[in-house]
N, C-alpha and C positions, 0 to 999 in steps of 0.2 A: 725721633722726629722724622716724618715722611718728607722726602725731598723729591719733587717732581721734575721731569724733563718737560720743557715748555716749547710748543710749536707756535711760531708767529707767522701767520699768513700775510704776506706782503706783496702778492702778485696782483694782477688786474690790468685792464686796459683803460683807455680814456673814459672818464665818467663825468658826473655833474660838476666836478671841481676843475676840470681841465681848462675850460674857457676863462674862468676868473683868475686862475693861477698860472696857466701855461705849462703845468707839470703833467706829463702823461701818466706818471706813476704816483699814486696817492702817497705812498710811503715816503717819498722825497719832499713832499710839500713842507716848507718850513713854517714853524710857529715861533715867532720872535727869534728867528735865525737858526732854529734847531729842527731838523727833519722829524716828522711825526714818528717814524720808526725808531729813531734814536731815543726819543722820549720814552717810548714803550720799553725798549731794551733796558734803559737805565733804571726804570722802575722795577722790572722783574729781577734784575741782577742784584738788587739790594735786599731781596727777600730770602730768609733762611729756609723757606719751603721750596726754593727753586734750586735745582742742580744745574743742568745744562740747558742752553737755549738754542733752538734750531729755527732758522728763518727760511721761508720759501719765497723766492723773489728773483729778479733779474740780476745780472752782473753789475748793473749800475749802482746797486746798493753797496758794493764792495768799497766804494770810495768813502763811505761814512766811517768816521773814527770809532763809532760805537760798535761796528761789526767785529772789532777785535775781541769783544766779549761774547761773541757767538761761536758755538762749537762748529756749526756747519751751515753754509748757505746752499740750499737746493734749488735747482732750476724749476721754473713754473711749468705746469702742463697746460692743457687746453681749457680746464675749468677748475673750480674750487675742489670738487671731489678728487680729481686727479692730483692736485697739489697736496691735498691731505694724505692721499695714498702714498705719495713719494715720501712725505715727512714721516709718516707712521712706519713705513718699511725701514727707513734709515734708523729711526730711534729703536725700533724693535731689535734689529740685527746688529747695529753698531754700538748702541749704548746699553741695551739690555741683553746682548749676546744671544738673542733668540729664546731666552728662558721665559717661562710662564709666570714666575713669581715676582713680577715687577709691579710698581705702584700705578701704572697706567699713564695716560696722556692728558696733558692740559693744553688746550688750544685757545689762542687769543688772536688779536688782529693788530695791524700796524696803525690803525686809526683809533685805538683805545687810549687816547692821550689824556683822558680825564682820570685814569687810574693813578693811585698813589701806593707806595709800599704798604701802608697800613691796610688799604682796601684789599690788595692782593694777598697779604698775609692772612687776613681774616677769611677771605674767600677760600684759600687753599687749606686753611685749618678746618673749615667746615667740610671740605671734600675729604680730607684725611680722616675725619671723625665719623666714618661710615663705611658700609660695605656695598655700595651701589655700583652697578655697571655704568650708569650714566647719571651725572649730576647736572641739573639745570638751575641756575640762579635767576630769580625774577625780582623786579623792584616794583613796589606799588606806586601808583600815580601820586598818592598823598605824600610820598617821600620827596618827590620833586617839588611839590607845592610847599611843604614845610621848610625845605631848604632854599626856597625862593629861586629855583631853577626852572627854565622853560620846560613845560610838560607836554610839548607837541611830539608825542611818540605814538607808535601803534600799540594799542592795549588789548589784552584779552580780558573780557568781562567774565570772571569766574569767582565763585565762592563769595559773592558780595564785594569783590575787589576788582580793581583795574590793574592788570599786571603787564609789564613790558619785559622783554628779554634783555640779556646782558652780554658783555664782551668776553666772558670767560666760560669755557665749556670743559667738561671732564668726561672721559671715556676710559674705562678700565681695560676692556678687551675689544679691539676693533674687529676681530674675526666675527663677532656677533653683529656688529654694525654693518659691515660690508654685505652681509647676506640679506639685509633689509634696505640696502641703499636706494633701490628704486622708490620705495615708500617714502624714505626720508627726502629724496629729491622733490617729490610731489608736495610733501608737507612744507618744505622750505620755500617752494615756489609760491605757496599761498600764505606765507607768514604775514603779509600785510592785509590779509582779509580775515579778521578774527573769527567770523562765523564759519567760513569755509575751513579754516584751520582747525577749529574745534570739531567739525564734522569728520575731517580726515583722521583725527586721532581718536575718534570714537567717543567724544566727550560733549558735554553741554554746559552752559554757563551756570546752571544750578548745582553742579557737583562741587563737593569739597575738594581741597587739594589732595587729601589722602585718597579719595575716590578717583581723582584724575591720575595720580601716581599708579594706582592699581590697574586702571583701565589701559593706560599706555603700556605698562609693563606686560600685561597679558597680550595686548595687540601686537607688540613688537618682540615679545619673547626675551625681555631684558628686565633687570631690576633698576627702575628709575627712582630717583630721589629729587624732589623739588625743594629748593631752599629760598626763602624770602630774605633778600639782603636789605639792610638798612641804608645802604650807600647808593644814592641816586646816580653818582658818577659811574658806577658799574654798568648802568644802563644807557650810557651816553657814548656816541662815537662821532666821527666827522665824515658825514656822508653827503652833505650838500653845503652850498655857500653859507647858509645861516649857521650851520654847525661850526664852520671854520671861524666865522666872526665871533661866535660865542667862545671858542677856544682861545682866540686872541685876547678876548676881554678877561677871561678867568685865569688863564695860565700866565706864568712869568717866564 
């Protein structure tokens, strides 16, 4: 069984949730009395496919009881890319001993509070069952509708489907990723503009998922795998007040 080291990104400044909650750090916003980051940590630590958990965030997180289950908290940098670099460097040298035969890196976020152990196990099992350099999970709009969940997300119209991204990413070797980081920053900046996003990755809405995998793999020089997840909760986060209200309604 493959066990992954998980990086949870919990940094960030004041965002849309600051005014309604008064919390500068999203990770500390409570849902029914439990900080969002704590909820995410508790889910991942229950999974057999998870080895160690590393959190990137401020020292304010240290007061959370859940942090006792975290191998290391790393200070945040100036942006998401730098935070990820800090975490990957730590995992590579401290947990993998700098060797190249490691299982890669799983990345998630402090606001992925809709995840459950079942969803995480299924997602990580799908990652382990392949040889890709990068694995991206997507959820169809129809999955939200079938589950009776709000479907107000940003969707990519491809292969006759409407797909939204998720809260778990996988990268096997970051040395390949950092060499194309400028491209990825531009792509991420346009993630809310489906048409521009597709243009940047060299794809169009009429392509099949297999064709998109091949096109992106060739464009970025990696082996990309796209997985469709049946779990709409994997495509949900808490980014705005309406998301927080939904979390308070659905979670216990």
